[in-house]
N, C-alpha and C positions, 0 to 999 in steps of 0.2 A: 379099657383106657380110663383112667380116673377123670372125674369132672374137673378136678383142680389142675388144669394143664395150660393155664394162661401163658406160661413161659415156654411152651413147646417149641416155638420157632426160635426164640432167642438162645435156647440151649443146644440147637443143632450145631455140630461142628462145621467149620469152613473147610471146604476142599480146595486145594491149590494145585491139583493135577490138571492136565490139559482137558478142556471141556469135551473134546471129542472122545477122550478116554472115560471121563466121568459119566457120560450119558449111558454107557453100557455096563456100569458097575451097579447092578441092581441093589446090592446090599448097602449102598450108601444113600439110598432113597427111603424116606419114611412116609407111612400113611398119615395124612392130615387127620387129627382127632375128629371123631364123628360128631361131637357136640359143637364143633366150629361152624362157621357160616361163610359162604362166598357172597361178596357184595360186588355188583357190577354197575358202573355208570357209563352212559353212552349217549352221544348227541344224535337225536333222530334227524334223519335226512342230512347228515353231515356232508355227504357228497355234493348235494346241490348247494349247501352253504359255502363249501370250498370253491365251487365253480363260480359263485357270486363274489369271490374275493374275500371271504371271511375266514380264511385258513388261520390267521393269527388268533382270532376270537375262539375258534374251535380248539386250538392247542391250549390257550389260557384257561378256557372253561374246564377242560380235562384236567389240567394241573391243579386248578382250584379245588376240584373234587378230592384230589389226592391230599392236598394240604389240609382240607377240612377233617378228613378221616385220620391222617397222621397226627394232627394236633391232639385229637381225642385219645388216640392210643398212647401218645407220649405222656399226657397227663395221667393216664392210668398205669404208666410204667410198663407198658406191654409193647413188644416189638412184633410187627406183623409183616407177612410178605405181601407185596403189592406190585402191580404191573401197569406201566403207562402204555396206552395204545394209540396216541395221536388224537383220537376223538372221544376218548373215554378212558376208563381205568378199571382195574380189577383188584380186589382185596380178599384175603382170607383172614377172618377175625374170630377171636374166641367169644363166647356168650357174654362176657363181661362188658364188651364194648359195642355189640352189634346194634342194640336199640338206640343208644346215644348216636352212633354213626348214622343210622338211617333217619333219625329225626333231624340231625344236621343237614343231611343230603336233601331231605324234603324241603327245608327252608332254602337251601342253596338253589334247588330247582326252581322255586317260585321267584327268587331274585333274578336268576338267569333269564327266565321267560319274560319278566317284567322289563329288565334292562337291556336285554340283547335280542329279544324275540326269537330265541332258540330253545327247543325243548330238550331238556336233559332227562333221559330215563335213569332211574335208580331202582335197583331191586336186589333182593337177597334170596338165596336158596340154601337150606341147611345141608351140610355135608352129609348128614345121615340119609337125606332123601337121594342124594347123588349116588351113595353107595347102594341104597336099597334097589336101585335100577341097574346095578351091575356096572356102573361107571367107575373108573379109577382116578385117584388124586394123590400123587406121591410127590414129595418135595425134598430138596437138598439145597445146600448153600454152596456157591461157587465164587472164587475170586481169582482173577487173572493177575492182579498186581496190588500192592499196598494193602490198605485196610478196607477197601470198598468191596463188599460182597453182595451178590444178588441171589434171589431165590431162583431155583430151576424146578420146573414142574414136568412131570411125565404123567400121562393118562389123559382121558378125554373129559374129565370131570368139569373143568372150567368151560370147555366148549359146550357141554350140555347145559350148564347153568346159564350161559350167554343166550342160548336158544330159548330157554324158558322165559328169561327176563325180556327179550326182545319180541316174544310172542304176542300176538294181538290180544290174547285172553288173559295176559298176566296183569294182575291188579295188586298194587302195593298196599292200597288201603290208607286211609287218613291216620296219621300218627299224632300223638300229643305234640304240642309245640315244644321246642327244646327249652330247657330251663336256663339257658345262657345264650348270649349272642353268638352268631356264627363266627368261629375263630379261624381267620385266614392269615394269621401272623406268620411271617416268614416267606410269604409268597412274593417273589421278585421276578419280574419279567423285563429287565433293563437292557438285555443284550440284543443288539441288532442282528440281522441275518449274517451268518458266518461263512466266509469263503473257505474252501478246502485248503489244507496246508501248503499245497503245491499248485502253481498256476495251471498245469496240464491235468489236474485231478478233477473228478466229478463226484457227486454225492449219490449213492445208491441206497434206496430204501427197499428192503427185501422181506417178503413174507413167504414162509414155506410150511406146509402142513403134511403130515404123513397120510398117505392114501388109506382108505378103509381097508382093513385086513392086513395092513403092514405094521410090523413092530416099530413103534415110534423111536425107541433108543437106537435101533440099527439104521433107520432112515436119516435121523438127525445127525448121527455120527458121520455119515457120508456127506451131508450138507456142510457141516462145520469143517470137516477135513478138507473139503474142496475150497471153502473160503480161506482156510489157513494156508493151503498149498499155493493158492493163486495170489492172495493179497498179503500174506505174512501174518504174523502174530497180531493180537488186538492192537497193540500200540502203533503198529505200522498202518493200520487201516482206520485209525481214529480220526473222525472228521473234524473234531474240535482241537484247535491249537491256540496257545497263548498269543502268538503273533497276529492271529486274524480276529481276535476278540475286539469288539467295538461297542462301547456303551451308547445306548440311546439317551439323549438329554433333552428331547423335545417335550414340550408341555403335553402334546397329544398322547405320547406313549405313557407318560406318568398318569395322565388323566384316565386312560383306559384301565390301567392297573388299579386305580383308586375305585373306579366304578365296579370292577370285578369284586373288590374286597368289601365295599360298603353300600354299593348301589347309588351313591350320590357323590357329587364333587364339591368339596369345600375349598374355597379359594385360598385360605390361609394355609391349609394342609398341602394344597397343590404347590404353592410357592415353596413351602418348606421342603417337600420331597424333591422338587426341582433343584433346590440348592444343595440337598444332600447328594443328588446325582452328580452335580458339578464337583462336589468334594471327592466323589469316587475317582475322578480322573487323577486327583492328587494322591489318594490312598493307594491306588494300584501301582504307583511308582515307589512306594515304600517297600521295605523288605517284607513286612507282614502282608502287604497287598500282593507282592509277587508270589509269596508262599501260598496265598489263597487262590490265585490264578492257576498255579501248578496243580493244586489239589482239585480245582474245578475240573481240569482236563481229566484227571484220574477218576473223579466221581461223576462223570458224564454217563448217563444211562443210555448206552447205544445198543444194548443187547437185551432182549426179553425172551425168555423161554417159558411159555405158560401153557404147555401142551401143543404149541406150535413155535416156530422160530420167527422172531421179528427183529430185524437189526438194521442200523444205519451205518454204512461203511463208505470209505473214500479210496479212490485209486484212479488209475488210468482207464480210458475206454477199452483198450485192448484187454485189460484184466477182466472187465465186466463181460466182454464178449466170450472169454474163456470160461467164466463162471456160468454164463447162460448155456454154453455147450454142455458143461457138466450137469447142470440142473435139468436140461432138456433130456439128457440121457436117462437120469433118474426118473423123470416124469414119464418118459416113453416106456420105461420098465415097469411102470405102475406102482412105483414106491412113494412118490410125493406129488403134490400139486404146488406150484409156486407162482408168484408174481412179483415184479419189481418196478420201481419208478425212479427215473433218473433226473436229478436237478443239479443246478450249479452251486447251490448253497444248502446249508442246514439251518434250522431254527432251534432255539433253546429257551426253555422256561425253567425257573429255579425255585427250590424250596430251601431257605436258609434260616436255620435256627441259630446257628453260631458261625461266625466267620472263620473260626480256626478249624474245627473238625466236623461240625454237624451241618452238612449241606449236600444236596443231590440235585443234579441238573438233567432235565428230561429233553431228549434230542429227537427231532423228526426231520425228514427231508423238507425242504422249502416247498411251498405251494400245497401242503397237505400230503406229503409223501406216503405216510402209513394209510391214510384214507383212500388215496388213489390206487395204491397197490391192492388194498383190500377189495376195492370195486372190481378190479380185474380178476382177482382170485375167486370172488363170489360167482362171476360169470363162468369161470372154469368149472367150479364145483357143480353149478346147475347143469352144465353140459354132461358132466359125468352121471 
């Protein structure tokens, strides 16, 4: 593989077949170039932070790490695959941006520790090192509708990198200070908790991982097929709907976002942002505003396949019980391990570079759905 492969991910074709079918089409997956790098961010002790009522901070900090890295890759004109995990994020980046991204994340870590008293881990593992130990890292692109495409990963490479970076002996080392200010432009967290589209619906945050020795593609096809059969196609189980979106307009919400971006609160800027938020109520009643909201629903990141399945879906309790029956059967057969968390709302944080086409919205179950499900899954894995 040539070293000049910065556009590797952007050049991948988008697959529009059903995800359950895509997962078993090996020829549609490509090895990540060995000169690329995995970057992982993760909030240490996020479970206890969420138990202490800091779930909103946890989501925002994870989103901020994504915004910091994406702004760097955008300036370099490079598209990268990335994955939101509720209390952290994962990126796969070419050598051209890895050092700049890590320097920015190091500064971001210091700001978060100072302003929120939470420790954000950030680390990187070369893809070459992942391959050298026999781990796999294959990627493809998937779209279920419109222009919004997500990366889909098969292989245990990201799971291995996460273990390395979360290990007690991992040392990032002190990097040079960034040659520019931390850029969190586009980070917007103005939406209140979002009720499901129907009164009798609940929000389910689900994590599933293939059991050791099981072929991921086969196991995940069964999981996705069960979700499709019970809940319907992605649009039917989408927890975000235009009708239930509600803007936050309080000083407190805008103040928190400002602290995340700059570490301090400037009164003039606070008043300016609050006034802008009020104007948002008017904007979303215009045709352009309505178009943005419709696109927002389409571009809500409710499914992550990064070597495991992470998804936020909505439906009735009876559907969830049927899904649990199906997943229990797969678990008892030794094919997967899974955990889910049920809440009455979802939460959303956003990266908006442009109101027309360039925005993405990260969704989690309320009260830290991903983190709580991950805690249960971790206990299951330990027992195994």
